[in-house]
C-alpha positions in Angstrom: 83.6 174.8 149.3 86.8 173.5 148.4 86.9 171.6 144.8 88.4 168.4 145.1 89.6 165.9 142.7 91.6 162.6 143.1 94.0 161.2 140.7 94.3 157.5 141.4 90.9 157.0 143.0 90.7 153.4 142.9 93.6 152.1 144.9 93.2 151.6 148.3 94.7 154.8 149.8 92.5 156.7 147.0 89.3 154.8 147.8 90.0 155.7 151.3 90.7 159.3 150.8 87.2 159.3 148.9 85.4 157.5 151.8 86.7 160.2 154.1 86.5 163.2 152.0 82.4 162.4 151.5 81.9 163.2 155.2 83.8 166.4 154.9 81.6 169.4 155.3 83.8 171.8 153.2 84.3 169.5 150.4 83.2 169.1 146.7 84.5 166.0 145.0 85.1 167.3 141.2 86.7 164.4 139.6 87.5 160.7 140.3 90.3 159.8 138.0 91.1 156.1 137.2 92.9 155.3 134.0 92.1 151.5 134.6 88.1 151.9 135.5 87.5 155.1 133.4 83.7 155.0 132.6 82.9 152.7 135.5 81.0 153.9 138.5 82.6 154.0 141.6 79.9 151.8 143.2 80.8 148.9 140.8 84.4 148.9 141.6 83.6 149.1 145.3 80.1 148.0 146.2 80.4 149.5 149.4 79.3 153.1 147.9 76.2 151.6 146.2 72.9 153.1 146.7 75.3 156.1 148.7 77.8 157.5 145.7 77.6 156.7 142.1 80.0 159.1 140.5 81.8 157.8 137.5 85.4 157.5 137.1 86.9 159.8 134.3 90.3 159.4 132.4 93.0 161.8 133.1 92.6 164.9 131.8 94.9 168.0 133.4 93.0 170.9 131.9 89.8 169.6 132.9 90.8 168.8 136.3 93.0 171.8 136.9 89.9 173.9 135.8 87.3 172.5 138.2 89.8 171.8 141.3 91.3 173.9 144.1 93.4 171.1 145.1 94.0 167.7 143.5 95.3 164.5 145.4 97.6 162.3 143.6 97.4 158.6 145.1 99.4 157.0 142.5 102.9 155.1 142.4 106.2 156.7 142.8 107.4 157.6 139.3 103.7 157.9 138.2 103.4 161.0 140.4 106.5 162.7 139.2 105.1 162.4 135.4 101.8 164.2 136.5 102.4 166.7 139.4 104.2 169.4 137.6 101.5 169.7 134.9 99.0 170.2 137.6 101.2 172.5 139.5 101.8 174.5 136.6 98.1 175.0 136.1 98.3 176.8 139.5 96.3 174.1 141.6 97.5 173.1 144.9 98.5 169.1 145.1 98.8 166.7 147.9 101.1 163.8 146.7 100.7 160.5 148.5 103.5 159.0 146.6 107.2 159.3 147.6 108.3 161.3 144.9 108.5 164.8 146.5 109.2 163.7 150.2 112.9 164.2 150.0 114.9 167.4 150.4 118.1 165.5 149.1 117.8 164.6 145.6 120.8 162.3 145.8 118.9 160.1 148.6 115.6 159.8 146.6 117.5 158.8 143.3 119.5 156.2 145.2 116.6 154.7 147.3 114.2 154.6 144.6 116.6 153.8 141.7 115.3 156.2 139.1 115.9 159.9 138.1 113.9 162.4 139.3 112.2 164.1 136.2 111.3 167.1 138.3 114.1 168.0 140.8 113.1 171.8 140.8 109.6 170.8 142.5 111.5 169.4 145.6 112.6 172.4 146.5 109.2 173.9 147.0 107.5 170.7 148.2 106.7 170.4 152.0 106.8 167.3 153.9 103.4 166.6 155.1 103.7 165.7 158.8 101.5 168.5 160.6 102.9 168.0 164.0 106.5 168.9 162.5 105.8 171.0 159.6 102.5 172.9 160.2 103.5 176.3 159.5 105.3 175.5 156.2 102.3 173.2 155.1 99.9 176.3 155.6 101.8 178.2 152.8 102.7 175.1 150.4 101.2 174.7 147.0 102.6 171.3 146.9 102.4 168.8 149.9 104.3 165.2 150.0 102.0 163.1 152.2 104.4 161.0 154.5 104.9 157.1 154.1 103.1 155.0 156.3 106.0 153.6 158.3 107.8 156.7 158.1 104.9 158.7 159.8 104.5 156.1 162.7 108.4 156.0 163.2 109.1 159.6 163.4 106.1 160.6 165.5 107.2 157.9 167.9 110.8 158.9 168.5 110.9 162.7 167.3 110.6 164.1 170.9 113.7 162.1 172.0 115.8 163.2 169.0 114.7 166.7 169.1 115.6 167.0 172.8 118.8 164.9 172.3 118.1 162.3 175.0 119.0 159.2 172.9 122.0 158.1 171.1 120.9 159.0 167.7 122.7 156.2 165.9 121.3 153.5 168.4 117.9 153.7 166.8 116.4 150.5 165.8 112.7 150.1 164.5 110.8 147.1 164.4 107.5 147.9 162.5 104.5 145.6 161.7 101.9 146.5 159.2 98.7 145.1 157.6 98.2 143.7 154.2 96.8 147.2 152.5 99.9 148.6 152.8 101.1 146.6 150.4 98.3 148.2 148.0 96.0 146.4 145.4 98.9 144.8 143.2 98.9 141.0 143.4 101.5 139.0 144.4 101.6 135.5 145.6 103.1 136.7 149.1 99.5 138.3 149.9 97.5 135.2 149.1 95.2 134.4 151.9 97.0 130.7 152.1 100.6 132.4 152.3 99.9 135.1 154.7 97.3 133.5 157.2 98.6 132.2 160.5 102.0 133.6 159.2 104.1 136.7 159.4 107.3 137.8 157.6 109.9 140.3 157.6 110.6 141.8 154.3 113.4 144.3 152.5 115.6 144.1 155.4 118.1 147.1 155.5 116.6 148.1 151.9 113.0 149.3 152.5 112.6 153.0 151.1 110.8 154.4 154.3 114.4 154.1 155.8 115.8 156.8 153.9 112.7 158.8 154.6 112.8 158.5 158.2 116.5 159.2 158.6 116.4 162.3 156.5 113.5 163.6 158.6 115.2 162.8 161.9 118.6 163.9 160.7 117.0 167.2 160.0 115.4 167.3 163.6 118.6 166.2 165.2 121.1 168.7 163.3 123.1 165.7 162.6 123.4 162.9 160.2 121.4 159.8 161.5 121.6 156.3 160.5 119.2 153.6 161.8 118.0 149.9 161.4 114.4 149.7 160.0 113.0 146.2 159.6 109.2 146.0 158.6 107.0 143.0 158.8 103.9 141.9 157.3 101.5 140.6 159.3 97.9 138.9 158.9 95.4 141.7 159.4 94.1 144.1 156.9 95.0 147.5 158.4 97.2 149.3 161.1 100.7 149.7 161.7 102.9 148.9 165.0 106.2 150.1 165.4 108.5 149.1 168.2 111.3 151.7 168.5 114.6 150.9 170.6 117.2 153.6 171.8 119.9 154.1 174.2 119.3 156.8 176.4 122.1 159.4 176.9 121.5 159.2 180.6 119.4 157.6 183.3 116.2 159.5 183.1 113.1 158.7 184.9 109.8 157.6 183.4 108.0 160.9 184.4 110.7 162.9 182.9 110.5 161.5 179.3 106.8 161.4 179.7 106.7 165.1 180.3 109.0 165.7 177.3 106.2 163.9 175.3 103.5 165.7 176.3 105.0 169.1 175.9 106.3 168.2 172.5 103.0 167.2 171.4 101.2 169.6 173.7 97.7 170.5 172.0 98.2 168.0 169.1 94.7 166.8 168.2 95.8 163.3 167.0 98.5 162.3 169.3 97.6 160.5 172.7 100.4 159.8 175.0 100.1 156.7 177.2 100.7 156.6 181.1 103.0 154.4 182.8 102.5 150.6 182.5 100.0 151.4 179.4 100.9 150.7 175.9 99.0 151.2 172.4 97.5 148.5 170.2 96.4 148.7 166.6 92.6 148.2 167.4 92.8 151.4 169.4 93.2 153.4 166.5 92.2 151.8 163.4 89.3 153.6 161.7 90.9 157.1 162.9 93.5 159.7 162.1 95.0 158.9 165.6 98.2 158.0 166.5 99.0 156.6 170.1 102.3 156.5 171.6 103.6 154.8 174.8 107.0 153.7 176.4 108.9 152.0 178.8 112.4 152.4 180.0 114.8 149.5 180.5 116.5 150.7 183.4 118.8 147.6 183.3 120.3 148.5 179.7 119.6 152.1 180.2 117.3 151.9 177.1 113.8 153.1 175.9 111.2 150.9 174.0 108.9 153.0 172.5 105.4 151.8 171.0 103.6 153.6 168.3 100.7 152.6 166.3 98.3 154.3 163.7 95.8 153.1 160.9 98.4 153.0 157.9 95.4 154.2 155.4 94.2 156.9 157.5 97.2 158.7 159.7 99.4 156.6 157.6 97.8 158.1 154.0 94.3 159.7 153.4 93.7 160.9 156.7 96.6 162.7 157.3 96.3 164.0 153.4 92.9 165.7 154.7 94.5 166.9 157.8 97.0 168.7 155.4 94.6 169.8 153.2 92.5 171.5 156.2 95.7 173.3 157.1 96.6 174.5 153.7 92.9 176.4 153.4 92.8 177.6 156.9 90.2 175.1 158.4 90.2 173.7 161.7 92.7 170.8 161.0 90.4 168.1 162.8 87.5 168.6 160.2 86.0 165.6 158.5 88.5 163.4 160.3 88.0 163.6 164.2 86.2 160.4 164.7 87.1 157.6 167.3 88.4 154.4 166.1 86.5 151.5 165.3 87.9 149.1 168.3 85.8 146.1 166.7 
């Protein structure tokens, strides 16, 4: 069994991670760490666990956690992870971090977009970006895996085959992204009140959202050239799910079947990627509750532009499910273990 602890277990990503790990046949949960709820049963905080799981949350004790764990998931805000990950790593324990603190190869990009000085930049050299479809071999050998952002996962997976095969003008990319409210986490704000969000939608952080830099860096590495793109997120009145509509100018007049074959080859045998046939496009309800990522596209021949639609569950493939996928890879398990389930649909 893999002994697992979760630091930051009572946030939305942390509690979804716990729910999924409870169904994993190779996992034993050692510690649920929550500074704000230490001493409370997880079922008192989230009543959906009543009668099913009653473990008590504990305060942060690095020595105890390290002694009892083969791997630690840190599900904390940026900055908070930076202050903890190095202590856990120094104890020889593997880590999957769900914050943005260890996602970047370029320290300057991180410090510019996150407006903070990284406290452990030396760990960026050994941290691996946890997108299995692109970095599986590196993840297998990693001791620190930086789980990608939810918008970033959807955006990168949506257009990666075209960037890798040089089929689009790299600086023509525009990403219009929409997310459910869980993407904003549990922190209260006026904009997340029911009366503010119901029957409404809003664009936010235009040209300033941090995931822009994350998407740009990973696509630039894939393209072997610097890419700058437009990324605009929107908050819509659903609880979970992301849908990215991605626009890019094609380099030539490629027919649909040619692009389709590129996608199928690029994601050949990927267990969580589905490519849609011509005339079909994915929707969030097709993936919510699963670790799947569904991709469809259409070609605007009039403008020689491709429009890609990519969707995933922001709490699963965009966070906790992908983290478990990474854990499976790190420990030599079938990477679908514990997370190969269909979406809820309803």
